[in-house]
C-alpha positions as a Python dict, from the first residue, in 0.01 Angstrom:
ca = {
    (1, 'M'): (0, 0, 0),
    (2, 'A'): (236, 270, -125),
    (3, 'I'): (132, 634, -130),
    (4, 'E'): (259, 828, -427),
    (5, 'V'): (238, 1202, -484),
    (6, 'R'): (381, 1363, -797),
    (7, 'K'): (489, 1722, -828),
    (8, 'K'): (255, 1925, -1049),
    (9, 'G'): (432, 2186, -1261),
    (10, 'D'): (572, 2464, -1043),
    (11, 'E'): (432, 2326, -715),
    (12, 'S'): (641, 2418, -412),
    (13, 'G'): (799, 2161, -184),
    (14, 'S'): (581, 2259, 111),
    (15, 'S'): (258, 2213, -85),
    (16, 'L'): (388, 1878, -211),
    (17, 'L'): (452, 1773, 148),
    (18, 'Y'): (105, 1898, 247),
    (19, 'N'): (-57, 1690, -30),
    (20, 'F'): (140, 1383, 74),
    (21, 'T'): (41, 1426, 440),
    (22, 'R'): (-324, 1467, 343),
    (23, 'K'): (-317, 1150, 130),
    (24, 'V'): (-157, 951, 412),
    (25, 'K'): (-420, 1069, 661),
    (26, 'R'): (-706, 985, 425),
    (27, 'S'): (-569, 640, 344),
    (28, 'G'): (-593, 524, 706),
    (29, 'I'): (-231, 410, 730),
    (30, 'I'): (-169, 601, 1052),
    (31, 'K'): (-478, 450, 1218),
    (32, 'E'): (-361, 102, 1123),
    (33, 'I'): (-8, 161, 1253),
    (34, 'R'): (-134, 293, 1586),
    (35, 'K'): (-367, -6, 1617),
    (36, 'R'): (-81, -251, 1553),
    (37, 'K'): (160, -67, 1783),
    (38, 'Y'): (-33, -150, 2099),
    (39, 'H'): (-154, -496, 1998),
    (40, 'T'): (-80, -757, 2262),
    (41, 'R'): (-76, -1132, 2224),
    (42, 'V'): (-355, -1333, 2381),
    (43, 'I'): (-214, -1508, 2687),
    (44, 'S'): (-353, -1850, 2776),
    (45, 'R'): (-582, -1882, 3075),
    (46, 'V'): (-343, -2119, 3254),
    (47, 'K'): (-52, -1877, 3220),
    (48, 'R'): (-261, -1581, 3343),
    (49, 'R'): (-381, -1782, 3641),
    (50, 'S'): (-31, -1898, 3739),
    (51, 'S'): (93, -1540, 3707),
    (52, 'A'): (-187, -1415, 3933),
    (53, 'I'): (-110, -1683, 4190),
    (54, 'H'): (257, -1585, 4183),
    (55, 'R'): (168, -1217, 4236),
    (56, 'E'): (-53, -1300, 4533),
    (57, 'E'): (218, -1517, 4691),
    (58, 'K'): (476, -1243, 4640),
    (59, 'K'): (245, -981, 4794),
    (60, 'A'): (178, -1206, 5095),
    (61, 'D'): (552, -1268, 5141),
    (62, 'I'): (626, -893, 5137),
    (63, 'E'): (351, -828, 5393),
    (64, 'R'): (492, -1106, 5615),
    (65, 'Q'): (842, -957, 5594),
    (66, 'K'): (707, -611, 5680),
    (67, 'K'): (534, -750, 5989),
    (68, 'L'): (857, -920, 6098),
    (69, 'G'): (1048, -595, 6045),
    (70, 'L'): (1281, -742, 5783),
    (71, 'I'): (1194, -473, 5528),
    (72, 'Q'): (1062, -119, 5552),
}
């Protein structure tokens, strides 16, 4: 999906850039790129669950250490 803009006669560089920018915006390329940029993989249910269990155990361990005065 290449965008091509040709210079028309005595068209200035700034107007050529403006036309190119306008074509890119209208084509939807920027929307697609932004959508792909933040796409995350789907993580399996088992992996999410084991990660949550690990977080809870870690949190409980930190609380236990705080109560014992081992950490601030």
